[in-house]
C-alpha positions as CSV (number, residue, x, y, z in Angstrom):
1,X,-1.9,11.1,-52.6
2,X,1.3,9.9,-50.8
3,X,4.6,10.7,-52.5
4,X,7.7,8.5,-52.5
5,X,9.2,11.0,-50.0
6,X,6.2,10.5,-47.6
7,X,6.8,6.8,-47.8
8,X,10.5,7.2,-47.2
9,X,9.8,9.5,-44.2
10,X,7.5,6.9,-42.7
11,X,10.0,4.1,-43.1
12,X,12.7,6.4,-41.6
13,X,10.4,6.8,-38.6
14,X,10.5,3.1,-37.9
15,X,14.3,2.9,-38.2
16,X,15.3,2.8,-41.9
17,X,17.8,5.1,-43.4
18,X,17.1,6.7,-46.8
19,X,18.9,4.0,-48.8
20,X,17.4,1.2,-46.8
21,X,13.9,2.7,-47.4
22,X,14.6,3.0,-51.2
23,X,15.9,-0.6,-51.3
24,X,12.9,-2.0,-49.4
25,X,10.4,-0.1,-51.6
26,X,12.2,-1.4,-54.7
27,X,11.9,-5.0,-53.4
28,X,8.3,-4.6,-52.5
29,X,7.6,-3.7,-56.1
30,X,9.8,-6.5,-57.5
31,X,11.3,-9.5,-55.8
32,X,13.6,-11.4,-55.9
33,X,16.5,-9.2,-57.2
34,X,20.2,-9.4,-56.9
35,X,22.1,-6.7,-55.0
36,X,23.8,-5.7,-58.3
37,X,20.4,-5.3,-60.0
38,X,19.0,-3.2,-57.1
39,X,22.1,-0.9,-57.2
40,X,21.6,-0.4,-60.9
41,X,17.8,0.4,-60.5
42,X,18.6,3.0,-57.8
43,X,21.7,4.4,-59.3
44,X,23.7,3.7,-56.1
45,X,27.1,2.2,-55.5
46,X,27.0,-1.6,-55.2
47,X,28.9,-1.6,-51.9
48,X,26.5,0.8,-50.2
49,X,23.5,-1.2,-51.6
50,X,24.8,-4.5,-50.2
51,X,25.4,-2.8,-46.9
52,X,21.8,-1.6,-46.9
53,X,20.6,-5.1,-47.8
54,X,22.5,-6.7,-44.9
55,X,21.0,-4.1,-42.5
56,X,17.5,-4.8,-43.8
57,X,18.2,-8.6,-43.4
58,X,19.2,-8.0,-39.8
59,X,16.0,-6.0,-39.2
60,X,13.9,-8.8,-40.6
61,X,12.6,-6.8,-43.5
62,X,14.5,-8.7,-46.2
63,X,15.1,-12.4,-46.8
64,X,18.0,-13.9,-48.9
65,X,17.9,-16.9,-51.2
66,X,21.2,-18.4,-52.3
67,X,21.3,-19.0,-56.0
68,X,23.9,-20.9,-58.0
69,X,26.1,-17.8,-58.6
70,X,24.2,-15.0,-56.9
71,X,22.2,-14.1,-53.8
72,X,18.6,-13.1,-54.5
73,X,16.8,-10.7,-52.1
74,X,13.1,-10.5,-51.4
75,X,11.1,-8.0,-49.3
76,X,9.2,-9.4,-46.3
77,X,5.6,-8.2,-46.7
78,X,4.6,-5.0,-44.8
79,X,2.1,-7.0,-42.6
80,X,4.7,-9.6,-41.6
81,X,7.3,-7.0,-40.9
82,X,5.0,-5.0,-38.7
83,X,3.9,-8.1,-36.9
84,X,7.6,-8.7,-36.1
85,X,8.0,-5.1,-34.9
86,X,4.9,-5.3,-32.7
87,X,6.1,-8.6,-31.1
88,X,9.6,-7.2,-30.6
89,X,8.3,-4.0,-29.1
90,X,6.0,-5.9,-26.7
91,X,8.8,-8.1,-25.5
92,X,11.1,-5.1,-25.0
93,X,8.3,-3.2,-23.2
94,X,7.8,-6.1,-20.7
95,X,11.5,-6.4,-20.2
96,X,12.1,-2.7,-19.6
97,X,9.0,-2.4,-17.3
98,X,10.4,-5.1,-15.1
99,X,14.1,-4.1,-15.0
100,X,13.6,-0.3,-15.0
101,X,11.2,-0.6,-12.1
102,X,13.8,-2.5,-10.2
103,X,16.4,0.1,-11.0
104,X,14.0,2.9,-10.1
105,X,13.1,1.4,-6.7
106,X,16.7,0.6,-5.8
107,X,18.0,4.0,-4.6
108,X,21.6,5.0,-4.8
109,X,23.2,5.2,-1.3
110,X,24.3,8.0,1.0
111,X,21.9,10.7,0.1
112,X,20.6,13.1,2.8
113,X,17.9,15.6,1.8
114,X,16.1,18.3,3.7
115,X,12.5,18.5,2.5
116,X,11.4,22.1,2.0
117,X,7.6,21.9,2.5
118,X,4.7,19.7,3.5
119,X,3.9,18.7,-0.1
120,X,7.4,17.3,-0.5
121,X,7.1,15.5,2.8
122,X,3.8,13.9,1.8
123,X,5.1,12.7,-1.6
124,X,8.2,11.2,0.0
125,X,6.1,9.4,2.6
126,X,3.9,7.9,-0.1
127,X,6.9,6.9,-2.2
128,X,8.6,5.2,0.7
129,X,5.6,3.2,1.6
130,X,4.7,2.3,-2.0
131,X,8.3,1.0,-2.7
132,X,8.6,-0.9,0.6
133,X,9.2,-4.6,0.4
134,X,9.8,-6.0,3.9
135,X,9.0,-3.9,6.9
136,X,7.7,-0.3,7.6
137,X,7.9,1.2,11.0
138,X,5.9,4.3,11.7
139,X,5.8,6.7,14.7
140,X,3.2,9.3,14.0
141,X,0.8,11.7,15.7
142,X,-2.9,11.1,14.7
143,X,-3.4,13.7,11.9
144,X,-0.3,12.6,10.0
145,X,-0.9,8.9,10.6
146,X,-4.4,9.3,9.2
147,X,-3.0,10.9,6.0
148,X,-0.9,7.8,5.1
149,X,-3.2,5.1,6.4
150,X,-4.6,4.1,3.0
151,X,-1.1,3.6,1.7
152,X,-0.1,1.5,4.7
153,X,-3.1,-0.7,4.2
154,X,-2.2,-1.2,0.5
155,X,1.4,-2.1,1.4
156,X,0.2,-4.5,4.0
157,X,-2.0,-6.3,1.4
158,X,1.1,-6.6,-0.7
159,X,2.8,-8.6,2.1
160,X,4.8,-5.8,3.8
161,X,4.9,-5.9,7.6
162,X,3.6,-2.6,9.1
163,X,4.3,-1.7,12.7
164,X,2.9,1.6,14.0
165,X,3.7,3.5,17.2
166,X,0.4,5.3,17.6
167,X,-0.7,8.1,20.0
168,X,-4.3,7.1,20.4
169,X,-6.3,3.9,20.1
170,X,-6.7,3.0,16.4
171,X,-7.2,-0.1,14.3
172,X,-5.7,-0.3,10.9
173,X,-6.3,-3.5,8.8
174,X,-3.2,-5.6,8.3
175,X,-1.1,-3.4,10.6
176,X,0.3,-4.0,14.0
177,X,-0.4,-1.0,16.3
178,X,1.4,-0.3,19.5
179,X,-0.2,2.5,21.6
180,X,2.5,4.7,23.2
181,X,2.3,4.5,27.0
182,X,2.6,8.2,27.6
183,X,1.1,9.4,24.4
184,X,-1.0,12.3,25.7
185,X,1.9,13.8,27.6
186,X,4.2,13.5,24.6
187,X,1.7,15.2,22.3
188,X,1.2,18.1,24.7
189,X,5.0,18.7,24.8
190,X,5.3,19.6,21.1
191,X,3.8,22.6,19.2
192,X,3.3,20.6,16.0
193,X,2.7,17.1,14.7
194,X,5.4,14.7,13.9
195,X,5.9,11.6,11.8
196,X,8.9,9.4,11.7
197,X,9.2,6.4,9.4
198,X,11.9,3.7,8.7
199,X,11.5,1.5,5.6
200,X,13.3,-1.9,5.1
201,X,16.4,-0.6,6.9
202,X,17.2,1.2,3.6
203,X,15.7,4.7,4.1
204,X,14.1,6.8,6.8
205,X,12.4,10.1,7.3
206,X,12.1,12.2,10.5
207,X,9.9,15.3,10.6
208,X,8.0,17.9,12.6
209,X,5.0,19.7,11.0
210,X,3.4,22.9,12.2
211,X,-0.3,22.8,13.0
212,X,-1.0,26.1,11.2
213,X,-2.7,26.4,7.8
214,X,0.7,26.5,6.0
215,X,1.7,23.1,7.5
216,X,5.4,24.1,7.5
217,X,7.6,21.0,7.6
218,X,11.0,20.5,9.2
219,X,11.9,17.1,7.7
220,X,15.0,15.1,6.8
221,X,15.2,12.0,4.6
222,X,18.1,9.7,3.9
223,X,18.8,6.4,2.1
224,X,22.2,6.0,3.6
225,X,22.5,2.3,4.4
226,X,24.5,3.1,7.5
227,X,22.1,5.7,8.9
228,X,19.0,3.9,7.8
229,X,19.8,0.7,9.5
230,X,20.6,2.4,12.8
231,X,17.5,4.5,12.6
232,X,15.4,1.4,11.9
233,X,16.9,-0.4,14.9
234,X,16.3,2.6,17.1
235,X,12.6,2.6,16.3
236,X,12.5,-1.2,16.6
237,X,14.0,-1.4,20.0
238,X,11.8,1.5,21.3
239,X,8.7,-0.3,20.2
240,X,9.9,-3.7,21.6
241,X,10.6,-2.1,25.0
242,X,7.2,-0.3,25.0
243,X,5.4,-3.5,24.2
244,X,7.4,-5.5,26.8
245,X,6.7,-2.9,29.5
246,X,3.0,-3.0,28.7
247,X,3.0,-6.8,29.1
248,X,4.9,-6.7,32.3
249,X,2.4,-4.2,33.8
250,X,-0.5,-6.4,32.7
251,X,1.1,-9.3,34.6
252,X,1.5,-7.2,37.7
253,X,5.3,-6.8,37.3
254,X,5.4,-3.0,37.2
255,X,8.3,-3.2,39.6
256,X,10.4,-4.8,36.9
257,X,9.9,-1.8,34.6
258,X,10.6,0.6,37.5
259,X,13.8,-1.3,38.4
260,X,15.1,-1.1,34.8
261,X,14.5,2.7,34.7
262,X,16.3,3.2,38.0
263,X,19.2,1.0,36.8
264,X,19.5,3.0,33.6
265,X,18.9,6.4,35.1
266,X,22.0,7.7,33.3
267,X,20.1,7.2,30.0
268,X,17.3,9.6,31.1
269,X,16.5,12.3,28.6
270,X,14.9,14.7,31.1
271,X,17.9,16.9,31.4
272,X,19.7,15.9,28.2
273,X,21.1,19.0,26.5
274,X,19.9,18.0,23.1
275,X,16.4,17.2,24.4
276,X,16.2,20.6,26.0
277,X,17.3,22.3,22.8
278,X,14.6,20.4,20.9
279,X,12.0,21.6,23.4
280,X,13.2,25.2,22.9
281,X,12.9,24.9,19.2
282,X,9.7,22.8,18.7
283,X,8.1,22.5,22.2
284,X,4.7,23.8,23.1
285,X,4.7,27.3,24.7
286,X,3.4,27.0,28.3
């Protein structure tokens, strides 16, 4: 059999303090009562009792009727009060789900993280794609592209534009795929796989992953607005140039592409110090 303390504890769990619980139980037994009468029945100071009554009124657990000379208080039935609570909780839940989701998906700026292992890389890729809202650009070797393909398809169905720089012919529903012109040569240059991704101009990830069983990852992620926008644009212009070059070749204007390369020979990466350093660190041993 429940004791009065058990009842008080349950009421405390839903937001009543001890005096509020005692006042509410008293009014459930007998209503309406004046604040003075309730204070006398409980042996409590009138000022504290009236304070508890005002709090209960604000909670919706007590209603007040104005008499000629006094205020009379009555308890709202337990069923009605819990119906109010359930309705309020449901409204709060919907509000918090919407607004906390927005806050969670709007990252704070200027973070740069090195990801320590393949599991972290995989989770970050999935999170970036899942939270995308506008455009996702992916540059990935076949094994890593395959690992995120289901998430790209889901994002595409949600209205996100997906553009992929692929290294072998592949069709992915809802995604625009550009086959890299010198894909086989590029893949032979590197000892591992790579995947680079830019999302909405807000965040990016660049990575190289070893092909051994440990799948060691060398990966950097950032949501710096400054860095992310420039990285997004870099991917974007590379893909636009690649597609433009392919169209010109189909039209028989390969000379136009060759002329551009000759004109911009100073931008060649063949003997670029940083490129040679990268080959030393991540290139395939001959």
